[in-house]
N, C-alpha and C positions, 0 to 999 in steps of 0.2 A: 461623712460627707455625704450629699448627695448630688447628681449628676444630670442638668439640663442642655438635652441636645437641641440644637435650632439650625435653622439653615443657613445666615451667614453667618461672618466671623463680625461684623456691622451690629447688627441685630444682638449675635452673642455679648458685646462689650455695653451695649446698651443695658442687655436685662443683669448681667453680673454685676453690675453699677447697681440696682436696686434691690437685688437679692441678698450681696455681701457674703461676711463670712458664713462658712457651711454649707457653700454651694459652690460648682464648678459647671461654670456654661461653656459649652464648645458645640460648633459648628460643622455639620457634614457640606457643605458648600453645595446644596442643595441635594439632588439625585445621585446616589450611589451605585444603585445597578439602572440597567436598562435591557432593550433588546440588544443582540449582537449587531455592529456595524455591516459585516460583510455578508450577511445572509439573512433570511427570513426569519428564523428564529421562533416560527409559530408554525403548531403540530395540528395541520388543518384535516387531519385524519382522527384526532384526537381532541375534538371540544374546543379545538383554538388554544389549545396551552401553551403561553407563553414560555422562551426560555430567558430566565434573566441571569446578565451577568456581571460580577461588579467591574463597573469602567478602570479602565488602567491607573488614570489620575486620581481616584480613589482611595487604590491600596493603601497607600500611608495615612489616609485619614480613619480609615476602617481599624487598622493595627494602632493605631492612637485612641483611639476612643476602646476597643477591647482592654487594651493597658491601663485606662483611667477609669473601666469600669472594675477592675477587679478589686481595688482601694475605695468603692462606691457602695454604699447601702442601699441607695433607694437611684433610680432614674427617671427623668420622665422628658416626654420625645412632645417639644413643642415646636416643631414646623409649623406654617404657613395655616391659616383657617380655612383650607379649600381644598378641593378633587388633590390637587396636584401635592398638597403638603400632607394630606392623609396617606396617600401613595408611598408619602420619602418614607414617613413614620412606618408602616407597614415593610417599608425594604429595610429600613432600621432594625428592626425587630426581628425581622429571620437571619440578618447577617450576626447581629450581634446577641442572637438564642435569646433573647428575652421572653419573659414567660408572658402570655397572654391575661394580663391582668390589667388595673386601671392604670395607664402608667401613661396617657396620652392626654393631655392639657393643649389647650386655647385660648387664644384672647384676641380681641377686634383693635386693641390699642397697646403700644407697647409705653406705656406706665406703670411708676409703681404699686400702684391700687389693683391696676388690673392684671399685671402678674401673679401677685401676692392672692389676689382672690381666684385664681386661675389653679394655683395650686393647692386649694382647700377642693376643688373638684375636680379629680384626676376621673377619667373615665379610659373604658379599653374603644381600642382601635374599630372605627365605624366602614366595615368592609363593606357596606353598600357604597358608600364616598371611593372608597378605594376600587371598586368594582366598575365605577363610572369614569374613572380615570382609566383603569385597564381598556376597559370598553374604548373609548377614544384613542388609544395608544394601537392598539392590535387593528382595531379600524384603518388606522393612519398608514401604519406599518404595510399593512395588504395593498393600501390602493399604491402608495407610492413606490412600493416594490415591484407590482405589476402594471403601473401605467406607462413608470417612468423608462424601461427598456422597450416599450411599445412606441412611445413620440421619438426614441431615438432612432429607432428602425426606420421610423419613416420619414424623420426630418434630416435629423443630422447628430453625430453622438454626442453624448454627456451631458444630453437635455434629460431634465427631471419634473415630476408633477405630483403635489399633492391633493388631497379630499377638498379641504376647504380654501386653501390658497387657488384652486382650479375656476371655484364659483367666483370669489373674489376678481379674478382676472375676465372673467366674461364680463361682468358690471362695467370695468373698465374698457374691453374691447367694444361691449353694444354701445355703449355712450360715444366711443371713436367714433363710427360707423353712424350714428343719428346724426352728429354733426356733420357727416360727408354729405349724407343723404338730405339734410336740411337744404329747403328752398326758400329764401328770404321772401316776404310778403310788403309790399310799399304799404305807409298810412302815413296820417299827416295828423299832427295835433296843431290846435289853435285855441290861444288863449287870449283873451281879452280885458284891457287895463279900465275897470272902472272908474269913474269918478262921483264922489258923493260928498259925506260928512269928511270920509277920508278914503283915499283911494286904494284899490288893491284889483290882484289878479283872479282870474277865474278861469277853469276851463272849459272848454265845448264838450258838452256832453250826450246830449239827446236832442232829436226830434222828435215833437207833440209826445213828449214821453216817454217815448224809448231809446235806447242806446243808439247811438249813432258813430259809425268807427270811419273815419274820412278816407278811402281808398287811394286817393291818386288826386291829381293837381285838378284835375277838369272838375272833380265833385269839389275842391278845396275852392275853388275861382266862383263857384254856380253860389255854395255856399256863403261867400264873401259879399256877391252882389244881391244875397238875399239880407242878409243882417245890416249890410250897409244903411248909416243915417237911423236906426230900428232905436228908440230905446228901449229899455227893459224894466221890468217890476218884478221885486222879491215877492215872491209867490211860495215860499216855504224858509223859514226860520226854525232851526232846533236848535235847542241850549240844554246841555245834560252834564252831568257829572262823571267823570268815566274813571273808573276804580280799576286798577292793575296792579293783579299778584306777584307777589315776587316768586322767579323761581327756587325751583327746589334744589337743596342742597347738591352736591356733585354725586355722579358715579362713574365708574373708570370712562364710559364714551364718552361722557358729556365734559367730561375734566379734557379728554383729549381733543375732543372739537375745540372747546374754547381754546386753549393753550396752544394749539397749532396754529389757531387761526390771530390770534392777538401778538403771537411773539414770535410767528414765524421758526418755531421749531419743528422738528419730525414727530411722530407717534412715538417712536423708541425714543429719544430724546426725553420728551414727557415722562415717561414711563421709568426709567433711569433717573430723574430727580427726582418725581413721586415716593418712588421704593426708599431713595435714600432718606426722603423725610419721614417716610414712615419706620425704618429700621433705626434711624437715629446716627449721627456722628458728630465730629469735636465741635464744638461752637465755643469761641474765647469769650470766657467767664463763667461760661454755663458746665461745661464740661463735656462727656457724652447723652445728647439728649435726644430724643423723639419726638415730632412736631404735630404729626397727623394719624389719624386712623388709618385700618389695612385701607390699600387702596385698588385692591380687585373685588368689585362690588358694581351690582346692578340694581340696588335698592337704593329709595331715597327716604328709607326708616332711619328716625333720628333716635337715641337713645331718651330716658326720660328725664335721667340729669343732665344729659347735656342740654335738654329744652331748658330745662329751668336756670342752668347756668347762663344761657343766653338770655333767657329774660330780663336775669340780674342787671349783665352788660347793655342790655341796650336800654333799660332804664336809667342807669348811671351814667350812661356814656350822651345820651341822646335826647331823653326824657320819658316820662309814662303815655304822653299819646304816641308814642312809635310804637307802642306793644300792640300787638292786637287784642281786642277783645279773650276771646280764645286761641291758643297755641295752633299754628297753621300744620293743618295734617296735608300730606300730600300720597295721592294713588301709587299704589306700587303696581306698576306694568304686571298683567296677567302670566309673562313667561318669564319675570322675573323671577330667579331663583330664593332673595330675599334672605338668605343666609346669612347677609351681615349686613350692618347699618350703610349709611352712604359717608363719604368721606367729608370727613371734616378736623378743623384744628382739636388737639388732646386737651390745649388746654386755650381759654379766651386770654387770660392773663400775659399770654407769650403773643403779644400783639406783632405786626411785621414789623411796624418803624423802631420799635425797640431792637429787634432784632437786622436789620439792614445794613449796619456796618457792620454786622459778622457772618452775614451767610454771601456767597457768591452771587451775581446778579441774576442767574437763571433759577438757583435755591427761591431766595428772595421773592421774584415774579409769581414761581407756581404757590410759593405758602401764602404770597398777600390775596391770591386768587380763590383758593381754597378758602382761607380767613373769610373774607371778606362774602363769598359768595352765599357761607353759612350763616355767619352774622345777617345778610340780608332776608335770608329764608325765614329766618325767625320774626320779621319785621312784621308792621302793618303796612296795607296795600299802599302805591303811591295817590293821588289823585289830583286829577285834569279837569278842567274846565272848558267845554268842548263847543263848537260849534258848526253846523252844516247849515249852509244857505245855497236855493235855487232859483235863478232868477230866467224869467222867460221874457223873449221881442214883444213888445205890446203891437198891436195894428195889424195884426197878419192875417193870411188863412192859416201858416203855419205857426208851432212855435217851437223857438230853437231855442234852447234851454242851458245854460251855463252853471256851473258849481262850485263853491269853494268851500275848503272846511278849512280849522285849525284848531288848536288849543292850547291852553298856558298850563301850567302849573300852579296846584291849590295846594297841594301836602305833598311835601316828598316822601315821607315813610319809607319804603326799604333803599330806596337810590340814596338816600343821605348815607348809607354805606356802602353803595356798590354804584359810586358816581359813573361810571363809565358803559353803567346799562340803557341800552337802546331798545326802546318799545317801538314798535311799526301801527299804523292805521292798520286797520281789515280792509278798508273802503280800497277798491282797485280805480277808482273815478275820482274826478273832484280834485282843485290844487290844493295841498298839504301846505299851510302855513302856520309860523307861531303866531303871528300876527291876526286879531280878531277884532274884524269891523263891527262897527257899529252899527247894524241891521234892524229894519224891523219888516214882519209883512206891507206889503203896498207900499214901499219905498221904490220911489221913480228911480232913475238911474240912466245916464249915457256912459260912452265907453269913450273915451281919448284915443285908444289905438288898438290894434291887434296884431299879434304875433304868432305865425306858423314858423313849422321846423317838416319839411321830412324824415319819415325814419322807418328803418324795417325791422320786421319781427328776427329774432335771435335766435339761434339755436341752445338745445341745453348746456349748459356749462361743461365743462371735463371738470371730473372729479379733483376735491383735492384732498389732502389725508384725512382733515377734517369730514368733507361731503361724504369720503366714502367710507368712515367709521361708522357715520350716523346711520348711510345705507345700511350696509352690513348689520348694523342693531336692526332698522326696522325688517330687514328681509330675513333676518333669524340666522345669518351665516358668523361660526363662529361667537366667542365667547369672550367678557371683558377682558380675560386675559391673554385672550390670544389677536384682538385686533392690531397690536400695534406689530406682532412679529408677521402676521399674514401680509401687511403693505411692504415690511422690511425684505420678505422671502423673494415677492414676487419682481421685486426693485434690483434684490441682488444677482438674479436670474435672467435679468437685463429683460425681462417681458413686458416691463412700465417702465418710462423716463420721465423726468421732473422738468417741464417749462415754466420756470417761475414756480409758484404755488400750486400750478395742475399737474396732473398725472395722465400721462398720453400713454394706450399702447403702443409700442414698439410693432414693427415688420413680423420679428419672431413671435413676440407675444400674442400676434394676433392668428400667425400662423399654429401656433402650438394649441391658441384656444380651439380653433377651426378642426385639427385633429383629435381633440379629446370632445370634442361636441360628437364630430361623425360616429366616434369607434365606442364613447363612453356617456352616451346621452344624460344616463340617471348623474354623474357625476358631475356634470355642469347642470343641472336643473336645480335651480334655485330653492323652488319649492322644496325638491327631494332633499337639498343641502341642510334647509330648515326642518324638513321632519326627522330626519336624523337627530340633530340638535336633542329634539323632544325624547325623542328613544333613550339616548344618554342620560337625560333626564329621568329617565322613567327607570332605569336602572339602578340612578343614588334612592328612588323610594321603592327599592326591592325586586325589580325585575332582575331576572336571570341574565347575564350580561353575554356569554354564551348564545342565548337564545337570538339577541339582537345581530348577532356575527352571524349565526347560523341563518337566518333569515334574509340576508344581506349577500354571503358569499354565492351561492349559485347563480344565481343572474350575472353577477359583477365577472365571474369566472368564465362562464359562459361567452361574455365579448369580447374578454383579453383572446382566446381562443379563436374567435368571429378576427379578430381585431389581424391577430398573426398568420392566419388561412388568408387573408385579404391581401394579396401581393402587390396592390397599389402603392405608391408611395407619392409625398408630397410631390408634385409639378414642381420642378425646378426652374425659377424665372431667368428669362434672359438677365444680362447683366448689367447693371443699372449702370451706366457711365456718369463720372462727376463732371464739373466745371474745375479741377484741379491736374493741372502738368505735372507728369513725374520728371524733378527735376533733376534724373540723372539720363533718361533718354528721350523727354520730349511728347512722351504718347500721353493722351487724355486717361486719368486713372478711374479704374472702377470700383464701386461698392462690392465690399464681400462681406459674409456673415461667419463670425467665427465664434469659438468655442465662447468668447468674455462681450459677445457683442459685435458691431460695424467696425471696419475697417477698412482703408484703400490700399489697392495694391496693383501693379503697374501691369498691364494688359500682356506685356510680351514677355511674361513668366515663361521657361525659366531663365532666358536669355538676359532679362533684366528682373530681379528678384526686391526690387524697391516697394516699400510698404510706409501707410503713413497711420497716425494714430487719427481717433475718430473724431478727436476734435477739428481736422482740418475737412472733414465732411461736408458739412455745408457752407459755401461760401459767401455770409450777406453782404458782403461791400469794398469798398477799397479804402486801404488807411490812408489817412488826408496827412500822414507825417513822411510815409516812407515811400506810397503808391501799390506794397503788395497787397494781397488779398486780406480781408478782415474775417475772420472765422467764429463760430459760437464754440465757447470752452464752458470749464466748470470750476468752480473754486475747489478746494478741498473739502469747503463744508456743502458741496453738491448746488451753489446758487450761481445761474446761469451769466457769462459776461461775453464781453464779445472783445477778441482779442487780435492782434497785427501777426501772422505768419513769418514774419521776420524774426521776432522772437529768440533771443535776447539780444540781438543788435539794436534792433526798433522795440520799445516797452510801450505803445501804445494800449491801451484797456479802455472801455468803456461796457457802463451796466447798460446803456443804449446802442443800437445802430446806427458806426456814425457815416455823416454826408462825408463824400468820397475829396473833400478842399475842410480848410478853414476858415472860418468867419472874417470877411473881407473887410469887416473895423475893426474888429479886436486881434486877431488870429489866432481865438481861441476854437477848441472845438466845437462843430455845429452837429445836432444829432436828426433823425430821418422820424419825422411826426406824421401820424395819419388820420385825417378825419374827414368823413360823409365821401369819401371815395378821391380824396385828394393826397397827396403828400407833398411833404414842405421839409425845408432843411432849418431846423432852429437852432441860433447858438445858444449853448448854454451857459454864457456870462452875459453880453449886453441885451439876447434877445433877439437879435436880427435876424428877421424871416424873410426866404425868398421859396417860389416853388419850384418843383423839380422838373 
């Protein structure tokens, strides 16, 4: 009997089905060894030698593997095809006393063909890959072990920090401060409705051929008086055919970005579902099946056999005209490791619709997203007929220009497979329209009416999980396998919180960020963090990992010593008084910061020890049913809603901030709506409105 060791039980079941008799497939359950929990576990005086111990929860796993080995003629280590997987295989080799032979196999997809092919090409464990993982683990242990006590001492007990997570936190904090510092600037937009062979709307854009932004109402009024009663001539018409190329198939980053945006899933949720699609699971009528290739990748490369399979699928399902003259090739980013191909379905014969009734909703959505994106990536470009028109006022010393642009679909191309794909014009001016008016140069037009609107420049948006992952990737922070865990960690530490889909830095998060910036500026420098990622890649290519740690450690440990010698601590802020009364003594409760985040406490402590949960920290309105406070709450899934503090006797809850009374017409809930500086109460049922 031959023994194959993989990481997860689900993966073991899928591979066991493919190999059949003569093989035993067992799972290690991930890492079997790690650094000790309660001490540094790194000999900084002896080339940073790590001390690995068998995890307590893996003692039984190791015993079972050793027992099975006694009756096995051959063993193969088939852990995941990345740095972590290579390190797990190395630890298994050491713990099980396996020879330094060709016992390592890997595959990019869990299919019968891929697994059987891997068994014909075993290799030795790649020590450079192991060293790259080991360097990251040692580096992160040193940083986390040394920084956490500093910020706990300077701010409050129980805090912790990490190398890459701290850099990501700084991005969120910096964005929050940009938003607070932002001062909106007024501007106005002006549209004209022109009448000719057909009516169309155009946007005012320029004066004498130069872009002109209308800064205020006075400038608008002057402009309106100048264009009043004028006729307009079409002085430029550009018609063209625009080709839009398909997006490449998914990488780990782009999959998380797309899925979190479209399905309101968290990044960890997306990765959990994708991991199950990769490892395989029970599907009614199909058995234990894996559906997609390896899901931790930064490459858009596609295997040749998958390219030809896609061609056959596209030609047979859509027609030969939907396949490009030559297969699509996508540029791989210079910083990409390119160890594995892009994420794609293992077999195009398993189309999402045939599995819809057999998969959970979320598994179906993510699988369909991967499937459709891959098929579309191999298809011909979409084509659009485009029109750009410029008009100028006649008979004036100044020329006042308007623009309109639009396009209509000429050939669907890849959009036939990826129907919800949205392409955007690169133009930053001109009215976008899907209606293409029939216009020619020299046409003279009148306009029926003008419409104008006051607007204000907007601050940058808070990060969503999707946009933070994109920003981390662009800044070289983390790797495909770590994006989701980074976001999860800073949220669990209460350094960030969610407002709808947006990530917001908490007061604690900002305080921690400031402390690390003060004492460990390199750790919080995005360029420094990105440089460390590149140096870890160099270890994978053969650089000694001890040299990397050795070049980092002296400067870092000097910062640690200076931080301890600095006697200052974070200044304690004056207590913030809430608008919630203590229901035991009547005092106004104050906001406190605990290990698990904010809570409300009675200021008369210790005579009154009343505390309330964070849910009642922010009062947003009055309950229209019972008159008690309405506060921010979060569902078990983390979604923000507004609920009455009188629960459970009053069960009022709403996704929107409620008005303080019911609708006078139909007695249903009214909600608060804000628009252009005005606040209205709008009924959720009959749409009755009243100004606040």
